[in-house]
C-alpha positions in Angstrom: 18.3 1.8 -18.7 19.0 5.5 -16.6 21.6 4.4 -14.3 21.8 7.8 -12.7 18.7 7.3 -10.0 20.3 3.8 -8.9 23.8 5.1 -8.6 23.8 6.2 -5.2 21.9 2.7 -4.0 24.7 0.7 -5.5 27.3 2.4 -4.1 25.8 1.7 -0.8 25.3 -1.8 -1.6 28.7 -2.7 -2.6 30.8 -0.4 0.1 29.8 -3.1 2.3 31.9 -5.6 0.5 35.0 -3.9 0.1 36.9 -1.2 2.0 38.1 0.5 -1.2 36.6 3.8 -2.6 34.3 3.3 -5.3 33.0 5.4 -8.2 30.1 5.2 -10.6 30.3 7.2 -14.0 28.1 8.1 -16.4 28.6 7.4 -20.5 30.1 11.0 -20.8 32.6 10.3 -18.0 31.2 12.3 -15.3 31.4 10.7 -11.8 27.5 10.5 -10.7 28.2 8.9 -7.2 31.0 7.8 -5.2 32.1 6.8 -1.6 34.0 10.1 -1.7 31.2 12.8 -2.1 34.0 15.6 -2.9 34.5 13.5 -6.4 30.6 13.9 -7.6 30.5 15.6 -10.7 34.3 15.5 -11.9 35.1 14.2 -15.1 37.1 10.8 -15.3 39.0 10.2 -18.2 39.3 6.8 -17.5 35.8 6.0 -17.7 35.7 7.6 -21.2 38.3 5.1 -22.5 36.1 1.8 -20.7 32.9 3.1 -22.4 34.9 3.3 -25.8 36.7 0.2 -25.6 33.8 -1.9 -23.9 36.6 -3.5 -21.5 37.9 -3.4 -18.5 40.8 -0.6 -17.6 43.7 -1.1 -15.1 44.6 2.5 -14.0 48.5 2.6 -13.0 50.5 4.9 -11.2 51.8 6.2 -14.5 48.1 6.6 -16.2 47.2 8.9 -13.1 49.6 11.7 -14.6 48.3 11.3 -18.4 44.5 10.6 -17.6 42.3 13.4 -15.9 40.4 13.0 -12.7 41.7 9.4 -12.5 43.2 7.5 -9.3 45.3 4.3 -9.2 42.4 1.5 -9.3 40.4 -0.5 -11.8 37.6 0.6 -14.0 34.8 -1.8 -15.5 32.1 -1.5 -17.8 28.6 -2.0 -16.8 26.6 -4.0 -19.3 22.7 -3.6 -19.7 21.4 -5.6 -22.9 24.8 -5.8 -24.2 25.2 -2.1 -24.2 27.5 0.0 -22.0 25.6 2.3 -19.8 28.1 3.2 -17.3 31.4 2.3 -15.6 32.4 1.5 -11.9 35.6 2.0 -10.5 37.3 0.7 -7.6 40.3 2.7 -6.2 43.5 0.9 -4.6 46.3 -1.2 -5.3 45.7 -3.1 -8.6 46.7 -6.6 -7.2 45.0 -6.1 -4.1 41.7 -5.2 -5.7 41.8 -7.2 -8.8 40.2 -10.4 -7.5 36.7 -8.1 -6.5 36.6 -6.3 -10.0 34.5 -9.2 -11.5 32.6 -9.7 -8.5 31.6 -6.0 -8.0 30.9 -5.5 -11.6 28.7 -8.5 -11.5 26.7 -7.5 -8.1 26.4 -4.1 -9.7 24.8 -5.3 -13.0 22.2 -7.6 -11.1 21.3 -4.8 -9.0 20.7 -2.8 -12.3 18.9 -5.6 -13.9 16.6 -6.2 -10.6 15.7 -2.6 -10.5 14.8 -2.7 -14.1 12.5 -5.6 -13.3 10.8 -3.6 -10.7 10.6 -0.5 -12.6 8.4 -2.5 -15.4 6.3 -3.7 -12.7 5.6 -0.4 -11.6 4.9 0.7 -15.2 2.5 -1.8 -16.0 1.0 -1.6 -12.4 0.4 2.1 -13.1 -1.1 1.5 -16.6 -3.5 -1.0 -15.3 -4.5 1.8 -12.6 -4.7 4.5 -15.1 -7.1 2.0 -17.2 -9.4 1.2 -14.0 -9.6 5.2 -13.2 -10.5 5.9 -17.1 -12.9 3.3 -16.8 -14.6 4.5 -13.7 -14.6 8.3 -14.7 -16.0 8.0 -18.3 -18.5 5.3 -17.2 -18.0 3.7 -20.5 -16.0 1.3 -22.8 -14.8 2.6 -25.9 -12.6 1.2 -28.2 -9.3 2.5 -27.3 -10.1 1.8 -23.9 -10.3 -1.7 -25.0 -7.2 -1.8 -26.5 -5.2 -0.4 -23.7 -6.8 -3.1 -21.3 -6.0 -5.9 -24.0 -2.5 -4.8 -24.4 -2.2 -5.2 -20.9 -3.8 -8.6 -20.5 -6.7 -7.2 -18.8 -10.2 -9.0 -19.5 -13.1 -6.4 -19.3 -15.5 -8.6 -20.8 -18.2 -10.6 -18.5 -19.9 -9.7 -15.0 -17.7 -7.7 -12.8 -17.8 -6.9 -8.8 -15.6 -4.4 -7.2 -13.9 -5.0 -3.7 -12.3 -2.4 -2.1 -9.5 -3.3 1.0 -8.6 -0.8 3.3 -5.5 -1.4 5.5 -5.9 0.6 8.9 -2.2 1.8 8.6 -0.9 4.5 6.0 2.3 2.9 4.7 3.3 2.4 1.5 5.7 -0.2 1.9 3.3 -2.2 4.0 0.2 -1.7 1.2 2.9 -2.6 -1.5 3.6 -6.1 0.3 -0.1 -6.6 1.0 -0.8 -5.9 -2.7 2.0 -8.3 -4.0 0.9 -11.2 -1.3 -2.6 -11.0 -2.3 -1.9 -10.6 -6.0 -1.0 -14.4 -5.7 -4.0 -15.4 -4.0 -6.8 -13.8 -6.3 -8.4 -15.8 -9.2 -6.1 -15.3 -12.6 -8.3 -13.1 -14.2 -9.0 -10.6 -11.4 -7.3 -7.2 -11.1 -6.2 -5.8 -8.1 -4.1 -2.5 -7.9 -2.8 0.1 -5.4 -5.9 2.6 -4.7 -4.5 5.7 -2.8 -2.5 5.8 0.4 -3.8 2.5 2.2 -6.3 1.0 -0.2 -6.6 -1.8 -2.9 -8.9 -1.8 -5.6 -9.9 -5.2 -6.5 -12.1 -6.0 -9.7 -13.0 -9.3 -9.3 -14.5 -11.5 -12.8 -17.4 -13.6 -12.0 -17.1 -17.2 -13.2 -20.3 -18.4 -12.2 -21.0 -17.0 -8.7 -20.4 -13.8 -6.8 -17.3 -13.6 -4.6 -17.7 -15.7 -1.6 -18.0 -14.6 2.2 -15.4 -17.5 3.2 -13.1 -16.7 0.6 -12.6 -13.0 1.7 -12.3 -14.5 5.4 -9.6 -16.7 4.6 -8.1 -14.0 2.6 -8.3 -11.4 5.3 -7.0 -13.9 8.2 -4.0 -14.6 6.1 -3.3 -11.1 5.7 -3.6 -10.4 9.1 -1.4 -13.5 10.0 1.3 -12.4 7.8 1.2 -8.5 8.3 0.7 -6.0 11.3 -2.4 -5.0 10.0 -6.3 -4.9 10.1 -7.7 -5.6 6.8 -11.6 -3.8 6.2 -13.3 -5.2 3.2 -16.2 -3.5 1.5 -17.8 -5.3 -1.3 -20.1 -4.0 -4.3 -22.7 -5.9 -6.2 -22.2 -7.0 -9.4 -22.2 -5.3 -12.7 -21.0 -5.3 -16.5 -17.8 -3.4 -16.8 -19.7 -0.5 -18.5 -21.3 -0.1 -15.5 -18.2 -0.9 -12.9 -18.4 2.5 -11.4 -21.9 1.7 -9.5 -20.4 -1.4 -7.9 -17.5 0.8 -7.0 -19.8 3.5 -5.1 -21.4 0.5 -3.6 -18.0 -0.9 -2.3 -17.3 2.4 -0.9 -20.2 2.8 0.9 -20.2 -0.9 2.2 -16.6 -0.3 3.7 -18.0 2.2 6.1 -20.3 -0.3 7.7 -19.8 -3.8 9.1 -21.9 -6.4 10.7 -21.3 -7.3 14.3 -17.7 -9.1 14.9 -16.4 -8.5 11.3 -15.0 -6.4 9.1 -16.3 -7.6 5.7 -19.5 -5.9 4.5 -21.6 -6.5 1.3 -23.2 -3.7 -0.2 -26.0 -6.4 -0.7 -26.7 -6.5 2.8 -27.2 -3.1 4.0 -30.5 -2.0 5.2 -30.8 1.4 7.2 -27.1 2.1 6.2 -28.5 2.7 2.8 -30.5 5.6 4.6 -27.7 6.5 6.7 -25.0 7.3 3.7 -26.9 10.0 2.3 -26.5 12.0 5.4 -24.1 14.7 4.8 -20.7 14.6 7.2 -21.4 18.0 8.9 -24.6 16.3 10.1 -23.1 13.4 11.4 -20.3 15.1 13.0 -23.0 17.3 14.7 -24.9 14.4 15.7 -22.0 12.8 17.3 -21.3 15.9 19.4 -25.0 16.0 20.6 -25.2 12.5 21.6 -21.9 10.9 22.6 -19.4 14.0 22.2 -18.9 14.2 26.1 -17.7 10.6 25.9 -15.2 11.2 23.3 -12.3 11.6 26.1 -13.6 8.3 27.9 -12.7 5.6 25.7 -13.6 2.6 28.2 -17.0 3.8 28.5 -17.0 4.4 24.7 -15.8 0.6 24.2 -18.3 -0.5 26.7 -21.2 0.8 24.7 -19.8 -0.3 21.4 -19.6 -3.8 22.8 -23.1 -3.5 24.7 -24.6 -2.7 21.0 -22.8 -5.9 19.4 -23.8 -8.0 22.2 -27.8 -6.7 21.5 -28.1 -5.4 24.8 -27.6 -8.4 26.4 -25.8 -7.8 29.8 -24.7 -10.9 30.6 -23.1 -11.4 27.2 -21.6 -7.9 27.4 -20.0 -8.5 30.6 -18.4 -11.6 29.4 -17.0 -10.2 26.5 -15.6 -7.2 28.4 -14.5 -9.9 31.4 -16.0 -7.7 34.0 -18.9 -8.3 36.7 -22.2 -7.6 35.4 -22.2 -4.8 38.3 -19.1 -3.1 36.9 -21.4 -3.2 33.5 -24.3 -1.9 35.6 -22.3 1.0 36.6 -20.4 2.2 33.5 -24.0 1.9 31.8 -25.1 4.5 34.3 -21.9 6.8 33.7 -22.7 6.8 29.9 -26.6 8.0 31.0 -24.8 10.5 33.0 -22.3 11.9 30.7 -24.7 11.9 27.8 -28.2 12.1 28.8 -29.1 8.8 26.9 -30.2 5.5 29.0 -28.7 2.6 27.1 -31.2 0.3 28.8 -34.1 2.1 26.9 -34.8 1.5 23.3 -35.3 4.7 22.0 -32.1 6.7 23.6 -30.1 3.0 22.4 -31.3 3.5 18.9 -29.5 7.4 19.3 -26.5 5.9 20.7 -26.3 3.4 18.3 -26.5 5.7 15.4 -23.8 7.8 16.8 -21.7 5.0 17.5 -22.4 4.1 13.7 -21.3 7.2 12.6 -18.2 7.4 15.0 -17.0 3.8 13.2 -17.6 5.4 10.0 -15.3 8.7 10.5 -12.8 6.7 12.3 -12.5 4.4 9.4 -12.3 7.2 6.7 -9.6 9.1 9.0 -7.4 5.6 9.1 -7.8 5.5 12.8 -5.9 8.9 13.2 -8.8 10.8 14.1 -9.2 12.8 17.7 -12.7 10.5 17.8 -11.0 7.1 17.7 -11.8 5.3 20.9 -11.3 1.3 20.1 -8.9 -0.5 22.4 -5.8 -1.5 20.7 
């Protein structure tokens, strides 16, 4: 166990418990953290004796004369797995600080064990992530990969299904919290790992049927009720583990296209979208520019167009969804026609507008809602 990278964290926690100066020394007697930054890097002879004897040392006024770099106070050994990994010192009048000594030591050791626990979890997660990455990259399952997976408790036999979850915010802390939360809700044999800055990769093992939409909706709602996020879900088709990359690629495609009034997309449900995904990004951007480029700065009109399309061109339903009078809707549709030259009430023009909105939605999702093309009301 390495105490160096958490020494400052320990100091910051313990200093709120007592008013006295605190130091932490490594096994060589060097002060690696302190409430007094000027002491960091100094040699502390008292801590060397504590390391050697594995016992607390009361540093009296007389010892401050004989020992290098010490001050009056208490030095206590820090144990991890029965080995001394460092020393914590409290400066001050011995009788005054003595009652705090054992409490501070136990609190510090608790922080060390807690940090080690989370380090192990992170190491295991990275190991699982590497197995998944190698599996997708190599597109085959060899013996070494199977051995690594087995060591980590991963099940690679049976039929799989890849599900990609996208959080609409780039926040590593939030991503980690959602990951931990969902890990307790998904089936036991499934694997869930953090994937990039705002995504989660879910490898579902089929027991009998594919992942059910209602189950995904339940998870989505639970996450959005517990965290300040929107969760977008793309689902690939089933595949054996050797073809897992196909399911992964399908999930990536699905995440760009969603049915009306939902943020869950199954690749098996895509139709026109299968053709659209083969169009290059440059072509999509140019198409957006030529059709609705003049609407980019008019968020209300863009939102109106989106709702009009979602409600299948129904004027009545669109007006109700927007909470506006139908005459106001006619006015907005007229303004869209004026800005774009495309009339939303004409089938051909609406088709062009639909494609442009679809490309814009895709661009918005890929840009994590940070693009200048983002228009949706919040």
